[in-house]
DSSP file (Angstrom, degrees, kcal/mol; ACC not computed):
  #  RESIDUE AA STRUCTURE BP1 BP2  ACC     N-H-->O    O-->H-N    N-H-->O    O-->H-N    TCO  KAPPA ALPHA  PHI   PSI    X-CA   Y-CA   Z-CA
    1    1 A M              0   0    0      0, 0.0     2,-0.1     0, 0.0    86,-0.0   0.000 360.0 360.0 360.0 130.7   -2.4  -12.4  -25.6
    2    2 A A        -     0   0    0      1,-0.1     2,-0.2     0, 0.0     0, 0.0  -0.384 360.0-111.3 -71.7 145.1   -3.2  -11.5  -22.0
    3    3 A E        -     0   0    0     -2,-0.1     2,-0.2     1,-0.1    -1,-0.1  -0.535  32.0-118.0 -79.2 145.1   -5.8   -9.0  -21.3
    4    4 A L        -     0   0    0     -2,-0.2     2,-0.1    83,-0.1    -1,-0.1  -0.540  21.2-127.4 -82.3 143.5   -4.7   -5.7  -19.9
    5    5 A T     >  -     0   0    0     -2,-0.2     4,-2.2     1,-0.1     5,-0.2  -0.434  27.2-108.8 -80.8 165.4   -5.9   -4.5  -16.6
    6    6 A Q  H  > S+     0   0    0      1,-0.2     4,-2.6     2,-0.2     5,-0.2   0.861 120.4  55.5 -63.0 -35.4   -7.5   -1.0  -16.2
    7    7 A Q  H  > S+     0   0    0      2,-0.2     4,-2.4     1,-0.2    -1,-0.2   0.912 107.8  48.1 -64.6 -42.9   -4.4    0.2  -14.4
    8    8 A E  H  > S+     0   0    0      2,-0.2     4,-2.2     1,-0.2    -2,-0.2   0.901 112.5  48.7 -65.1 -40.6   -2.1   -0.9  -17.3
    9    9 A I  H  X S+     0   0    0     -4,-2.2     4,-2.4     2,-0.2    -2,-0.2   0.921 111.4  49.8 -64.9 -42.9   -4.4    0.8  -19.8
   10   10 A D  H  X S+     0   0    0     -4,-2.6     4,-2.4     1,-0.2    -2,-0.2   0.904 110.2  50.7 -61.9 -41.8   -4.4    4.0  -17.7
   11   11 A E  H  X S+     0   0    0     -4,-2.4     4,-2.4     1,-0.2    -1,-0.2   0.917 111.2  48.2 -63.3 -42.8   -0.6    4.0  -17.4
   12   12 A R  H  X S+     0   0    0     -4,-2.2     4,-2.6     2,-0.2    -1,-0.2   0.880 110.6  51.1 -65.5 -38.5   -0.3    3.6  -21.2
   13   13 A V  H  X S+     0   0    0     -4,-2.4     4,-2.8     2,-0.2    -1,-0.2   0.920 110.8  48.9 -64.9 -42.1   -2.8    6.4  -21.8
   14   14 A L  H  X S+     0   0    0     -4,-2.4     4,-2.7     2,-0.2     5,-0.2   0.909 111.6  48.8 -62.5 -42.6   -0.8    8.6  -19.5
   15   15 A I  H  X S+     0   0    0     -4,-2.4     4,-2.8     2,-0.2     5,-0.2   0.937 112.1  49.0 -61.6 -46.6    2.5    7.8  -21.2
   16   16 A L  H  X S+     0   0    0     -4,-2.6     4,-2.7     1,-0.2    -2,-0.2   0.930 112.9  47.0 -59.1 -47.3    0.9    8.5  -24.6
   17   17 A K  H  X S+     0   0    0     -4,-2.8     4,-2.4     2,-0.2    -1,-0.2   0.914 114.1  47.1 -62.8 -43.4   -0.5   11.8  -23.4
   18   18 A R  H  X S+     0   0    0     -4,-2.7     4,-2.3     2,-0.2    -2,-0.2   0.918 114.0  47.4 -64.2 -44.3    2.8   12.9  -21.8
   19   19 A Y  H  X S+     0   0    0     -4,-2.8     4,-2.3    -5,-0.2    -2,-0.2   0.915 112.8  48.6 -64.0 -44.2    4.8   11.8  -24.9
   20   20 A K  H  X S+     0   0    0     -4,-2.7     4,-2.2    -5,-0.2    -2,-0.2   0.901 110.9  51.4 -62.3 -41.7    2.4   13.6  -27.2
   21   21 A N  H  X S+     0   0    0     -4,-2.4     4,-2.3    -5,-0.2    -2,-0.2   0.904 109.8  49.4 -63.0 -42.6    2.5   16.7  -25.1
   22   22 A L  H  X S+     0   0    0     -4,-2.3     4,-2.4     2,-0.2    -2,-0.2   0.906 111.0  49.7 -64.1 -42.1    6.4   16.7  -25.1
   23   23 A L  H  X S+     0   0    0     -4,-2.3     4,-2.5     1,-0.2    -1,-0.2   0.896 110.1  50.5 -64.2 -39.2    6.4   16.4  -28.9
   24   24 A E  H  X S+     0   0    0     -4,-2.2     4,-2.4     2,-0.2    -2,-0.2   0.900 110.2  50.6 -65.2 -40.7    3.9   19.2  -29.3
   25   25 A Q  H  X S+     0   0    0     -4,-2.3     4,-2.1     2,-0.2    -2,-0.2   0.912 111.6  47.7 -61.9 -42.1    6.2   21.4  -27.0
   26   26 A Q  H  X S+     0   0    0     -4,-2.4     4,-2.5     2,-0.2    -2,-0.2   0.906 109.7  52.5 -67.4 -39.7    9.2   20.6  -29.1
   27   27 A R  H  X S+     0   0    0     -4,-2.5     4,-2.2     1,-0.2    -2,-0.2   0.924 109.8  49.4 -59.9 -44.3    7.3   21.3  -32.3
   28   28 A N  H  X S+     0   0    0     -4,-2.4     4,-2.4     1,-0.2    -1,-0.2   0.888 110.0  51.2 -62.9 -39.2    6.3   24.7  -30.9
   29   29 A K  H  X S+     0   0    0     -4,-2.1     4,-2.6     2,-0.2    -1,-0.2   0.905 109.7  49.7 -64.0 -41.5    9.9   25.4  -29.9
   30   30 A F  H  X S+     0   0    0     -4,-2.5     4,-2.4     2,-0.2    -2,-0.2   0.882 110.6  50.2 -66.2 -37.1   11.1   24.5  -33.4
   31   31 A R  H  X S+     0   0    0     -4,-2.2     4,-2.1     2,-0.2    -2,-0.2   0.924 111.9  47.8 -63.4 -43.6    8.4   26.9  -34.9
   32   32 A E  H  X S+     0   0    0     -4,-2.4     4,-2.2     1,-0.2    -2,-0.2   0.905 111.5  50.8 -62.0 -42.8    9.6   29.6  -32.6
   33   33 A Y  H  X S+     0   0    0     -4,-2.6     4,-2.4     1,-0.2    -2,-0.2   0.898 108.1  52.2 -62.3 -42.6   13.2   28.9  -33.6
   34   34 A L  H  X S+     0   0    0     -4,-2.4     4,-2.1     2,-0.2    -1,-0.2   0.906 108.8  50.4 -63.0 -41.6   12.4   29.1  -37.3
   35   35 A K  H  X S+     0   0    0     -4,-2.1     4,-2.4     2,-0.2     5,-0.2   0.916 110.0  50.3 -62.5 -42.7   10.7   32.5  -36.8
   36   36 A V  H  X S+     0   0    0     -4,-2.2     4,-2.6     1,-0.2    -2,-0.2   0.912 109.9  50.4 -61.9 -41.7   13.7   33.8  -35.0
   37   37 A L  H  X S+     0   0    0     -4,-2.4     4,-1.9     2,-0.2    -1,-0.2   0.874 109.9  50.4 -64.8 -36.9   16.0   32.6  -37.8
   38   38 A E  H  X S+     0   0    0     -4,-2.1     4,-1.5     2,-0.2    -1,-0.2   0.908 112.9  45.8 -67.6 -41.0   13.8   34.3  -40.4
   39   39 A H  H  X S+     0   0    0     -4,-2.4     4,-2.1     1,-0.2    -2,-0.2   0.864 109.7  55.9 -67.9 -35.2   13.9   37.6  -38.4
   40   40 A Q  H  X S+     0   0    0     -4,-2.6     4,-2.3    -5,-0.2    -2,-0.2   0.886 103.0  54.9 -62.9 -38.5   17.6   37.1  -38.0
   41   41 A Q  H  X S+     0   0    0     -4,-1.9     4,-2.6     1,-0.2    -1,-0.2   0.912 107.2  50.1 -60.5 -42.4   17.9   36.9  -41.8
   42   42 A N  H  X S+     0   0    0     -4,-1.5     4,-2.1     1,-0.2    -1,-0.2   0.892 109.6  50.8 -62.9 -39.0   16.2   40.2  -42.1
   43   43 A S  H  <>S+     0   0    0     -4,-2.1     5,-2.4     2,-0.2     4,-0.5   0.879 110.6  49.2 -64.8 -38.6   18.6   41.7  -39.5
   44   44 A I  H ><5S+     0   0    0     -4,-2.3     3,-1.0     3,-0.2    -2,-0.2   0.943 111.8  48.4 -65.7 -47.2   21.5   40.3  -41.5
   45   45 A N  H 3<5S+     0   0    0     -4,-2.6    -2,-0.2     1,-0.3    -1,-0.2   0.858 115.6  43.8 -61.3 -36.4   20.2   41.8  -44.7
   46   46 A N  T 3<5S-     0   0    0     -4,-2.1    -1,-0.3    -5,-0.2    -2,-0.2   0.455 107.1-127.6 -88.0  -0.9   19.6   45.2  -43.1
   47   47 A A  T < 5 +     0   0    0     -3,-1.0     2,-1.0    -4,-0.5    -3,-0.2   0.866  51.6 158.5  55.2  39.9   23.0   45.1  -41.3
   48   48 A N     >< -     0   0    0     -5,-2.4     4,-2.2     1,-0.2    -1,-0.2  -0.788  17.8-178.7 -95.3  96.6   21.2   45.8  -38.0
   49   49 A T  H  > S+     0   0    0     -2,-1.0     4,-2.5     1,-0.2     5,-0.2   0.841  76.9  56.0 -69.8 -33.3   23.8   44.5  -35.5
   50   50 A D  H  > S+     0   0    0      2,-0.2     4,-2.2     1,-0.2    -1,-0.2   0.952 112.5  41.5 -63.8 -47.8   21.7   45.2  -32.4
   51   51 A E  H  > S+     0   0    0      2,-0.2     4,-2.9     1,-0.2     5,-0.2   0.892 113.3  54.3 -65.1 -39.3   18.8   43.2  -33.7
   52   52 A L  H  X S+     0   0    0     -4,-2.2     4,-2.2     1,-0.2    -1,-0.2   0.918 109.4  47.8 -60.6 -43.3   21.1   40.5  -34.9
   53   53 A F  H  X S+     0   0    0     -4,-2.5     4,-2.2     2,-0.2    -1,-0.2   0.915 112.0  49.4 -63.7 -43.7   22.7   40.2  -31.5
   54   54 A A  H  X S+     0   0    0     -4,-2.2     4,-2.2     1,-0.2    -2,-0.2   0.901 111.8  48.6 -64.0 -40.9   19.2   40.1  -29.8
   55   55 A H  H  X S+     0   0    0     -4,-2.9     4,-2.7     2,-0.2    -1,-0.2   0.881 109.6  53.0 -66.5 -36.7   18.1   37.3  -32.2
   56   56 A T  H  X S+     0   0    0     -4,-2.2     4,-2.0    -5,-0.2    -2,-0.2   0.910 109.7  47.4 -64.8 -41.8   21.3   35.4  -31.5
   57   57 A E  H  X S+     0   0    0     -4,-2.2     4,-1.8     2,-0.2    -2,-0.2   0.924 113.6  48.0 -63.5 -43.4   20.7   35.5  -27.8
   58   58 A L  H  X S+     0   0    0     -4,-2.2     4,-2.4     1,-0.2    -2,-0.2   0.896 109.1  54.4 -62.8 -41.4   17.1   34.4  -28.3
   59   59 A E  H  X S+     0   0    0     -4,-2.7     4,-2.4     1,-0.2    -1,-0.2   0.899 106.3  51.6 -60.5 -42.4   18.3   31.6  -30.6
   60   60 A E  H  X S+     0   0    0     -4,-2.0     4,-2.1     2,-0.2    -1,-0.2   0.899 110.1  48.9 -62.3 -41.1   20.6   30.3  -27.9
   61   61 A K  H  X S+     0   0    0     -4,-1.8     4,-2.0     2,-0.2    -2,-0.2   0.918 111.6  48.6 -65.1 -43.6   17.8   30.3  -25.3
   62   62 A I  H  X S+     0   0    0     -4,-2.4     4,-2.6     1,-0.2    -2,-0.2   0.916 110.1  51.8 -63.9 -42.2   15.5   28.4  -27.6
   63   63 A M  H  X S+     0   0    0     -4,-2.4     4,-2.6     1,-0.2    -1,-0.2   0.888 107.3  53.0 -62.5 -38.7   18.2   25.9  -28.5
   64   64 A E  H  X S+     0   0    0     -4,-2.1     4,-2.4     2,-0.2    -1,-0.2   0.917 110.1  48.7 -60.9 -42.1   18.7   25.3  -24.7
   65   65 A N  H  X S+     0   0    0     -4,-2.0     4,-2.7     2,-0.2    -2,-0.2   0.908 111.1  49.6 -63.4 -42.7   15.0   24.6  -24.4
   66   66 A I  H  X S+     0   0    0     -4,-2.6     4,-2.5     1,-0.2    -2,-0.2   0.914 111.2  48.5 -64.6 -41.7   15.0   22.2  -27.3
   67   67 A V  H  X S+     0   0    0     -4,-2.6     4,-1.7     2,-0.2    -1,-0.2   0.913 111.7  49.9 -64.7 -41.7   18.0   20.3  -26.0
   68   68 A S  H  X S+     0   0    0     -4,-2.4     4,-0.9     1,-0.2    -2,-0.2   0.923 112.1  47.6 -61.7 -44.4   16.3   20.1  -22.5
   69   69 A L  H >X S+     0   0    0     -4,-2.7     4,-2.8     1,-0.2     3,-0.8   0.898 108.1  55.5 -61.9 -40.9   13.1   18.8  -24.1
   70   70 A Q  H 3X S+     0   0    0     -4,-2.5     4,-2.3     1,-0.3    -1,-0.2   0.857 100.7  59.1 -62.5 -34.5   15.0   16.3  -26.2
   71   71 A K  H 3< S+     0   0    0     -4,-1.7    -1,-0.3     1,-0.2    -2,-0.2   0.804 113.7  38.3 -64.0 -28.3   16.6   14.9  -23.0
   72   72 A V  H <X S+     0   0    0     -4,-0.9     4,-1.7    -3,-0.8    -2,-0.2   0.825 113.5  55.3 -87.8 -37.1   13.1   14.1  -21.7
   73   73 A I  H  X S+     0   0    0     -4,-2.8     4,-2.9     1,-0.2     5,-0.2   0.895  99.3  59.9 -66.3 -40.5   11.7   13.0  -25.1
   74   74 A V  H  X S+     0   0    0     -4,-2.3     4,-1.8     1,-0.2    -1,-0.2   0.948 111.4  38.3 -57.8 -53.2   14.3   10.3  -25.8
   75   75 A P  H  > S+     0   0    0      0, 0.0     4,-2.4     0, 0.0    -1,-0.2   0.872 115.6  54.3 -66.0 -32.5   13.5    8.2  -22.7
   76   76 A M  H  X S+     0   0    0     -4,-1.7     4,-2.7     2,-0.2    -2,-0.2   0.879 106.0  52.8 -66.1 -36.7    9.8    8.9  -23.1
   77   77 A N  H  X S+     0   0    0     -4,-2.9     4,-2.7     2,-0.2    -1,-0.2   0.913 109.7  48.4 -62.6 -43.8   10.0    7.6  -26.6
   78   78 A E  H  X S+     0   0    0     -4,-1.8     4,-2.6    -5,-0.2    -2,-0.2   0.917 112.8  47.6 -63.9 -43.0   11.6    4.4  -25.4
   79   79 A L  H  X S+     0   0    0     -4,-2.4     4,-2.5     2,-0.2     5,-0.2   0.913 111.7  51.0 -63.7 -42.2    9.0    4.0  -22.7
   80   80 A Y  H  X S+     0   0    0     -4,-2.7     4,-1.9     1,-0.2    -2,-0.2   0.926 112.0  46.5 -59.5 -47.0    6.2    4.7  -25.2
   81   81 A K  H  X S+     0   0    0     -4,-2.7     4,-2.0     1,-0.2    -2,-0.2   0.910 112.8  50.4 -64.0 -42.4    7.6    2.1  -27.6
   82   82 A Q  H  X S+     0   0    0     -4,-2.6     4,-1.2     1,-0.2    -2,-0.2   0.939 113.5  43.3 -61.9 -48.5    8.1   -0.5  -24.8
   83   83 A T  H  X S+     0   0    0     -4,-2.5     4,-0.6     1,-0.2    -1,-0.2   0.835 120.1  41.1 -71.8 -31.1    4.6   -0.2  -23.4
   84   84 A N  H  X>S+     0   0    0     -4,-1.9     4,-1.5    -5,-0.2     5,-0.9   0.718 104.2  65.6 -89.9 -20.7    2.9   -0.2  -26.8
   85   85 A R  H  <5S+     0   0    0     -4,-2.0    -2,-0.2    -5,-0.2    -1,-0.1   0.921 104.7  44.3 -65.9 -43.0    4.9   -2.8  -28.4
   86   86 A S  H  <5S+     0   0    0     -4,-1.2    -1,-0.2     1,-0.2    -2,-0.2   0.810 120.7  38.3 -73.4 -29.3    3.7   -5.6  -26.1
   87   87 A A  H  <5S-     0   0    0     -4,-0.6    -1,-0.2     2,-0.1    -2,-0.2   0.592  96.3-125.7-102.3  -9.6    0.0   -4.6  -26.2
   88   88 A G  T  <5 +     0   0    0     -4,-1.5     2,-0.9     1,-0.2    -3,-0.2   0.852  45.1 172.1  67.1  31.4   -0.5   -3.6  -29.8
   89   89 A F      < +     0   0    0     -5,-0.9    -1,-0.2    -6,-0.2     3,-0.1  -0.663   7.9 158.9 -79.7 102.6   -1.9   -0.3  -28.4
   90   90 A I    >>  +     0   0    0     -2,-0.9     3,-1.3    -3,-0.2     4,-0.6   0.465  35.1 105.7-109.7  -4.8   -2.3    1.8  -31.6
   91   91 A E  T 34 S+     0   0    0      1,-0.3     3,-0.3     2,-0.2     4,-0.3   0.828  91.9  31.0 -50.3 -43.8   -4.8    4.4  -30.6
   92   92 A G  T 3> S+     0   0    0      1,-0.2     4,-2.6    -3,-0.1    -1,-0.3   0.486  93.2  94.7 -95.3  -3.7   -2.3    7.3  -30.4
   93   93 A D  H <> S+     0   0    0     -3,-1.3     4,-2.9     1,-0.2     5,-0.2   0.845  82.6  53.1 -60.5 -36.1    0.1    6.1  -33.0
   94   94 A V  H  X S+     0   0    0     -4,-0.6     4,-2.1    -3,-0.3    -1,-0.2   0.939 112.6  43.7 -65.1 -46.3   -1.5    8.2  -35.8
   95   95 A A  H  > S+     0   0    0     -4,-0.3     4,-2.4     2,-0.2    -2,-0.2   0.913 115.9  48.6 -64.6 -42.8   -1.2   11.4  -33.8
   96   96 A I  H  X S+     0   0    0     -4,-2.6     4,-2.6     2,-0.2    -2,-0.2   0.927 111.7  47.3 -65.6 -46.8    2.4   10.6  -32.7
   97   97 A S  H  X S+     0   0    0     -4,-2.9     4,-2.2     1,-0.2    -1,-0.2   0.867 112.0  51.8 -65.8 -34.3    3.6    9.7  -36.2
   98   98 A S  H  X S+     0   0    0     -4,-2.1     4,-2.4    -5,-0.2    -1,-0.2   0.921 110.9  47.6 -64.4 -44.5    2.0   12.9  -37.5
   99   99 A L  H  X S+     0   0    0     -4,-2.4     4,-2.7     1,-0.2    -2,-0.2   0.907 111.5  50.7 -61.7 -42.2    3.8   14.9  -34.8
  100  100 A Q  H  X S+     0   0    0     -4,-2.6     4,-2.5     2,-0.2    -1,-0.2   0.894 110.0  49.2 -65.4 -39.9    7.1   13.2  -35.6
  101  101 A K  H  X S+     0   0    0     -4,-2.2     4,-2.3     2,-0.2    -1,-0.2   0.916 112.0  49.0 -63.6 -42.4    6.7   13.9  -39.3
  102  102 A D  H  X S+     0   0    0     -4,-2.4     4,-2.5     2,-0.2    -2,-0.2   0.910 111.2  50.4 -62.4 -42.0    5.9   17.6  -38.6
  103  103 A L  H  X S+     0   0    0     -4,-2.7     4,-2.6     2,-0.2    -2,-0.2   0.921 109.8  49.8 -62.2 -44.7    8.9   17.7  -36.3
  104  104 A N  H  X S+     0   0    0     -4,-2.5     4,-2.1     2,-0.2    -1,-0.2   0.906 111.3  49.4 -60.8 -41.9   11.2   16.3  -38.9
  105  105 A S  H  X S+     0   0    0     -4,-2.3     4,-2.2     2,-0.2    -2,-0.2   0.925 111.9  48.2 -62.9 -45.0    9.9   18.8  -41.5
  106  106 A L  H  X S+     0   0    0     -4,-2.5     4,-2.7     1,-0.2    -2,-0.2   0.890 108.9  53.9 -63.8 -39.3   10.5   21.7  -39.1
  107  107 A Q  H  X S+     0   0    0     -4,-2.6     4,-2.4     1,-0.2    -1,-0.2   0.909 108.7  49.3 -62.1 -41.2   14.0   20.4  -38.3
  108  108 A E  H  X S+     0   0    0     -4,-2.1     4,-2.5     2,-0.2    -2,-0.2   0.919 111.5  48.6 -62.6 -43.8   14.8   20.4  -42.0
  109  109 A K  H  X S+     0   0    0     -4,-2.2     4,-2.7     2,-0.2     5,-0.2   0.908 111.2  50.6 -62.1 -42.2   13.5   23.9  -42.4
  110  110 A V  H  X S+     0   0    0     -4,-2.7     4,-2.6     2,-0.2    -2,-0.2   0.917 110.6  48.6 -62.6 -44.4   15.5   25.1  -39.4
  111  111 A L  H  X S+     0   0    0     -4,-2.4     4,-2.5     2,-0.2    -2,-0.2   0.917 112.6  48.3 -63.9 -42.6   18.7   23.6  -40.7
  112  112 A L  H  X S+     0   0    0     -4,-2.5     4,-2.4     2,-0.2    -2,-0.2   0.923 114.0  45.9 -62.4 -44.7   18.1   25.1  -44.2
  113  113 A Q  H  X S+     0   0    0     -4,-2.7     4,-2.6     2,-0.2    -2,-0.2   0.896 112.1  51.8 -65.8 -39.1   17.4   28.6  -42.7
  114  114 A N  H  X S+     0   0    0     -4,-2.6     4,-2.3     2,-0.2    -2,-0.2   0.924 111.0  47.2 -62.4 -45.3   20.4   28.3  -40.4
  115  115 A T  H  X S+     0   0    0     -4,-2.5     4,-2.2     2,-0.2    -2,-0.2   0.910 111.8  51.0 -62.6 -42.7   22.7   27.4  -43.3
  116  116 A K  H  X S+     0   0    0     -4,-2.4     4,-2.2     1,-0.2    -2,-0.2   0.917 110.6  48.7 -61.3 -44.2   21.2   30.3  -45.3
  117  117 A N  H  X S+     0   0    0     -4,-2.6     4,-2.7     1,-0.2    -1,-0.2   0.892 109.5  52.2 -64.9 -40.1   21.8   32.8  -42.4
  118  118 A R  H  X S+     0   0    0     -4,-2.3     4,-2.7     2,-0.2    -1,-0.2   0.911 109.7  49.0 -63.4 -41.3   25.4   31.6  -42.0
  119  119 A E  H  X S+     0   0    0     -4,-2.2     4,-2.4     2,-0.2    -1,-0.2   0.911 111.5  49.6 -64.3 -41.6   26.1   32.1  -45.7
  120  120 A L  H  X S+     0   0    0     -4,-2.2     4,-2.6     2,-0.2    -2,-0.2   0.925 112.2  47.8 -62.1 -44.3   24.6   35.6  -45.5
  121  121 A L  H  X S+     0   0    0     -4,-2.7     4,-2.9     2,-0.2     5,-0.2   0.922 111.0  51.3 -61.8 -44.0   26.8   36.4  -42.4
  122  122 A R  H  X S+     0   0    0     -4,-2.7     4,-2.0     1,-0.2    -1,-0.2   0.904 111.0  48.4 -58.9 -42.7   29.8   35.0  -44.1
  123  123 A S  H  X S+     0   0    0     -4,-2.4     4,-2.0     2,-0.2    -2,-0.2   0.926 112.6  47.6 -63.9 -46.1   29.1   37.2  -47.2
  124  124 A H  H  X S+     0   0    0     -4,-2.6     4,-2.5     1,-0.2    -2,-0.2   0.895 110.6  51.7 -64.6 -40.4   28.6   40.3  -45.0
  125  125 A L  H  X S+     0   0    0     -4,-2.9     4,-2.5     1,-0.2    -1,-0.2   0.893 108.1  52.6 -63.6 -38.6   31.7   39.7  -43.0
  126  126 A G  H  X S+     0   0    0     -4,-2.0     4,-2.3    -5,-0.2    -1,-0.2   0.911 109.5  49.0 -61.2 -42.9   33.7   39.4  -46.3
  127  127 A Q  H  X S+     0   0    0     -4,-2.0     4,-2.5     2,-0.2    -2,-0.2   0.914 111.0  49.7 -62.2 -43.9   32.3   42.8  -47.4
  128  128 A I  H  X S+     0   0    0     -4,-2.5     4,-2.6     1,-0.2    -2,-0.2   0.910 110.0  51.0 -63.9 -41.4   33.2   44.4  -44.1
  129  129 A R  H  X S+     0   0    0     -4,-2.5     4,-2.3     2,-0.2    -1,-0.2   0.920 110.2  49.3 -61.8 -43.0   36.8   42.9  -44.3
  130  130 A R  H  X S+     0   0    0     -4,-2.3     4,-1.1     1,-0.2    -2,-0.2   0.907 111.3  50.0 -63.6 -40.0   37.2   44.3  -47.9
  131  131 A Q  H  X S+     0   0    0     -4,-2.5     4,-0.9     1,-0.2     3,-0.4   0.913 110.2  50.0 -64.9 -41.4   35.9   47.7  -46.7
  132  132 A L  H >< S+     0   0    0     -4,-2.6     3,-0.6     1,-0.2    -1,-0.2   0.889 107.3  54.5 -64.1 -37.6   38.4   47.7  -43.8
  133  133 A N  H 3< S+     0   0    0     -4,-2.3    -1,-0.2     1,-0.2    -2,-0.2   0.772 105.4  53.8 -67.6 -24.1   41.2   46.8  -46.1
  134  134 A T  H 3< S+     0   0    0     -4,-1.1    -1,-0.2    -3,-0.4    -2,-0.2   0.682  86.1 100.0 -84.3 -16.9   40.4   49.8  -48.3
  135  135 A F    <<  -     0   0    0     -4,-0.9     2,-0.4    -3,-0.6    -3,-0.0  -0.452  64.8-146.0 -68.5 140.3   40.6   52.3  -45.5
  136  136 A R        -     0   0    0     -2,-0.1    -2,-0.1     2,-0.0    -1,-0.0  -0.868  13.3-122.9-108.2 142.4   43.8   54.3  -45.3
  137  137 A N    >   -     0   0    0     -2,-0.4     3,-1.5     1,-0.2     4,-0.3  -0.745  16.2-154.5 -81.9 115.9   45.4   55.4  -42.1
  138  138 A P  T 3  S+     0   0    0      0, 0.0     3,-0.2     0, 0.0    -1,-0.2   0.704  93.3  49.8 -66.3 -17.8   45.7   59.2  -42.4
  139  139 A Y  T >  S+     0   0    0      1,-0.2     3,-0.7     2,-0.1     5,-0.3   0.434  81.3  98.7 -97.7  -0.5   48.7   59.1  -39.9
  140  140 A A  T <  S+     0   0    0     -3,-1.5    -1,-0.2     1,-0.2    -4,-0.0   0.873  98.1  18.7 -58.7 -41.9   50.6   56.4  -41.6
  141  141 A Y  T 3  S+     0   0    0     -4,-0.3    -1,-0.2    -3,-0.2     2,-0.1   0.196 106.5  95.4-118.2  16.4   53.1   58.6  -43.5
  142  142 A S  S <  S-     0   0    0     -3,-0.7    -3,-0.1    -4,-0.0     0, 0.0  -0.427  81.7-111.1 -99.6 177.9   52.8   61.9  -41.7
  143  143 A H        +     0   0    0     -2,-0.1     2,-0.1     5,-0.0    -3,-0.1  -0.197  64.3 145.2-100.7  41.0   54.9   63.3  -38.9
  144  144 A S    >>  -     0   0    0     -5,-0.3     4,-1.1     1,-0.1     3,-0.6  -0.385  63.1-118.1 -76.2 155.4   52.1   63.0  -36.4
  145  145 A V  T 34 S+     0   0    0      1,-0.2     3,-0.2     2,-0.2    -1,-0.1   0.841 117.3  53.1 -59.1 -34.0   52.8   62.3  -32.8
  146  146 A Y  T 34 S+     0   0    0      1,-0.2    -1,-0.2     3,-0.1    -7,-0.1   0.714 107.9  49.4 -77.5 -21.1   50.8   59.1  -33.2
  147  147 A A  T <4 S+     0   0    0     -3,-0.6    -1,-0.2     2,-0.1    -2,-0.2   0.609  86.5 103.0 -94.1 -13.2   52.8   57.9  -36.2
  148  148 A Q     <  -     0   0    0     -4,-1.1     2,-0.8    -3,-0.2    -5,-0.0  -0.466  61.7-145.9 -76.2 140.5   56.2   58.3  -34.8
  149  149 A K        +     0   0    0     -2,-0.2     2,-0.3     2,-0.0    -1,-0.1  -0.878  27.6 170.5-107.0 103.6   58.0   55.2  -33.7
  150  150 A E        -     0   0    0     -2,-0.8     2,-0.1     1,-0.0    -2,-0.0  -0.818  38.0-102.3-111.3 153.4   60.1   56.0  -30.7
  151  151 A S        -     0   0    0     -2,-0.3     2,-0.4     1,-0.0    -1,-0.0  -0.448  34.5-149.1 -73.0 148.1   61.9   53.6  -28.4
  152  152 A V        -     0   0    0     -2,-0.1    -1,-0.0     1,-0.0     2,-0.0  -0.913  24.2 -99.9-118.6 143.4   60.2   52.9  -25.1
  153  153 A A        -     0   0    0     -2,-0.4     3,-0.1     1,-0.1    -1,-0.0  -0.335  24.0-161.1 -63.1 141.9   62.0   52.1  -21.9
  154  154 A S  S    S+     0   0    0      1,-0.1     2,-0.4    -2,-0.0    -1,-0.1   0.620  73.1  48.6 -99.5 -14.6   62.0   48.4  -21.1
  155  155 A L        -     0   0    0      2,-0.0     2,-0.4     0, 0.0    -1,-0.1  -0.960  62.0-163.6-126.5 144.9   62.8   48.7  -17.4
  156  156 A I        -     0   0    0     -2,-0.4     2,-0.6    -3,-0.1     0, 0.0  -0.994  11.5-147.5-126.8 130.9   61.2   50.9  -14.8
  157  157 A E        -     0   0    0     -2,-0.4     2,-0.5     2,-0.0    -2,-0.0  -0.860  13.2-168.7-101.2 127.5   62.9   51.6  -11.5
  158  158 A I        -     0   0    0     -2,-0.6     2,-0.4     2,-0.0    -2,-0.0  -0.961   1.5-167.3-116.9 125.8   60.6   52.1   -8.5
  159  159 A Q              0   0    0     -2,-0.5    -2,-0.0     1,-0.1     0, 0.0  -0.917 360.0 360.0-114.6 138.9   62.0   53.4   -5.2
  160  160 A A              0   0    0     -2,-0.4    -1,-0.1     0, 0.0    -2,-0.0   0.454 360.0 360.0 -92.3 360.0   60.2   53.3   -2.0
């Protein structure tokens, strides 16, 4: 195996640091997303539509950030694997694999919380639909102006 030059070692260290930094950023975004989902659950349970709407907007922004980070992480992961495969450069592998495990765990928690929130929303929407179906229109059978069905003209003549 050929010995690495200092420049090659420095490049690999930079790649490792950048990749680790990106994974840490993504982990922080997933943590933030999980917190938003937990607060969103409270808003759903309390039927607070304003907070629910705010959490949904925040959730969308966080997801955009996660997707943007992922677009950078995927090629960085490939570069990391390429540079370290040939040299047996293992120094950062423990930290990277730990970060990746943490990320996978957070992703699972986010998916579970997201599923839980969707089920809660579905349940609340069902309740609201049932409540709406039980409301009666007070004008439905009366002789109110609003309840009368009169024919309406279908043509309008406009003269200049």
